Phi, psi and omega in degrees: 000148179278083186298322183293326175293316182294313182291322175298320178295317178298319178295316180295321179293320178297318178292319180294335180298331179293343178278346176289150174297152184302327180292334180266359175269091183261033172085222188296327183304308181297319179300311181292324178295309182294326177293317181296321176295319179294319181290318175297322177297317177298319177296319181291324177295321179294318179296318177301313184294318187288316190252321187273322184293324181292330180282329179284338181238078185286342180266005177295154176297137179282146175296138182284138176275143177296143180291142177254144178278134177271121183285000000 
């Protein structure tokens, strides 16, 4: 798992929580819900980029495979 992305997302959500009015800051629940939404959105974006964009752009350059040594 990409721990730096998850922890960065949690930190960003925690900082953004301070912009909510005091009545809407109900502690950990809001932070965890917003973090889960952010992590899910990142996952959906990665899946979109990995599988769908390649199918939508068939003439794009293919990634180069590393050269293998011939014994």
